[in-house]
C-alpha positions as CSV (number, residue, x, y, z in Angstrom):
1,M,-44.9,60.9,-62.7
2,Q,-44.8,61.5,-66.2
3,K,-43.7,64.6,-67.4
4,N,-46.4,65.8,-69.2
5,E,-48.7,65.1,-66.0
6,A,-45.9,67.3,-64.4
7,D,-46.4,69.8,-66.6
8,V,-50.3,70.0,-66.0
9,K,-49.9,69.9,-62.3
10,D,-47.3,73.3,-62.6
11,L,-50.0,74.4,-64.9
12,Y,-52.8,73.8,-62.1
13,E,-50.3,75.7,-59.4
14,V,-50.1,78.9,-61.5
15,I,-53.9,78.9,-62.0
16,L,-54.3,78.9,-58.5
17,K,-52.1,81.7,-57.9
18,L,-54.5,83.7,-59.7
19,K,-57.0,86.4,-56.9
20,T,-58.6,88.4,-59.6
21,E,-60.1,88.8,-63.0
22,E,-57.2,91.1,-63.9
23,D,-55.4,88.2,-62.9
24,C,-57.0,85.6,-64.9
25,A,-57.1,88.2,-67.9
26,V,-53.2,89.0,-68.2
27,L,-52.7,85.1,-67.4
28,F,-54.7,83.6,-69.6
29,E,-54.1,86.2,-72.1
30,D,-50.3,85.2,-72.4
31,L,-51.3,81.3,-72.4
32,C,-54.1,81.0,-74.7
33,T,-54.6,82.5,-78.5
34,I,-57.8,84.9,-78.2
35,N,-59.5,82.4,-80.3
36,E,-58.6,79.8,-77.4
37,I,-60.0,82.6,-74.6
38,K,-63.6,82.7,-76.9
39,A,-63.8,79.0,-77.2
40,M,-63.4,78.4,-73.3
41,A,-65.9,81.4,-73.1
42,Q,-68.5,79.8,-75.6
43,R,-68.4,76.5,-73.8
44,V,-69.1,78.0,-70.4
45,Q,-71.9,80.0,-71.6
46,A,-73.2,77.0,-73.5
47,A,-73.2,74.9,-69.8
48,K,-75.0,78.1,-68.1
49,L,-78.2,77.7,-70.7
50,L,-78.0,74.0,-70.8
51,K,-78.5,74.4,-66.8
52,E,-80.9,77.0,-67.3
53,G,-82.9,74.4,-69.9
54,Q,-82.4,76.2,-72.9
55,T,-82.6,74.0,-76.4
56,Y,-79.6,73.0,-78.4
57,E,-81.1,75.3,-80.9
58,K,-81.5,78.2,-78.9
59,I,-78.0,77.8,-77.5
60,I,-76.3,77.3,-81.0
61,A,-78.2,80.4,-81.8
62,E,-77.2,82.7,-79.2
63,T,-73.5,81.0,-79.1
64,E,-72.5,80.1,-82.3
65,I,-71.1,76.7,-80.6
66,S,-70.8,73.8,-82.9
67,S,-73.4,70.9,-82.3
68,A,-70.5,68.6,-81.8
69,T,-69.1,71.1,-79.0
70,L,-72.3,71.5,-77.3
71,S,-72.7,68.0,-76.8
72,R,-69.4,67.7,-75.3
73,V,-70.6,70.4,-72.9
74,S,-74.2,68.5,-72.3
75,K,-72.0,65.2,-71.3
76,C,-69.7,67.0,-69.2
77,L,-72.2,68.8,-67.3
78,K,-74.4,65.8,-67.1
79,Y,-71.4,63.3,-66.0
80,G,-68.5,65.6,-65.3
81,E,-67.8,67.4,-62.2
82,G,-66.3,70.8,-63.1
83,Y,-69.6,72.4,-64.7
84,K,-71.6,71.0,-61.8
85,K,-69.3,72.8,-59.3
86,F,-68.5,76.3,-60.8
87,I,-71.3,77.1,-62.9
């Protein structure tokens, strides 16, 4: 296993220890900038709206997400596993 892979594995293991929303908040506030947290939240909201069948235009207007990022979220929702499993 390469160093970066081991580091990512360590990150996932730390995240798996989270039990409450408060745990998530304090860890992510230490790990990420507020803009990174907001960007992740924006992607989750966009995925929810896509799953509901909302249009790109409405999602962009509501979330202020870029069209490029929304396109990536859409591809992940269609072909990935994470959004499908957790949203």
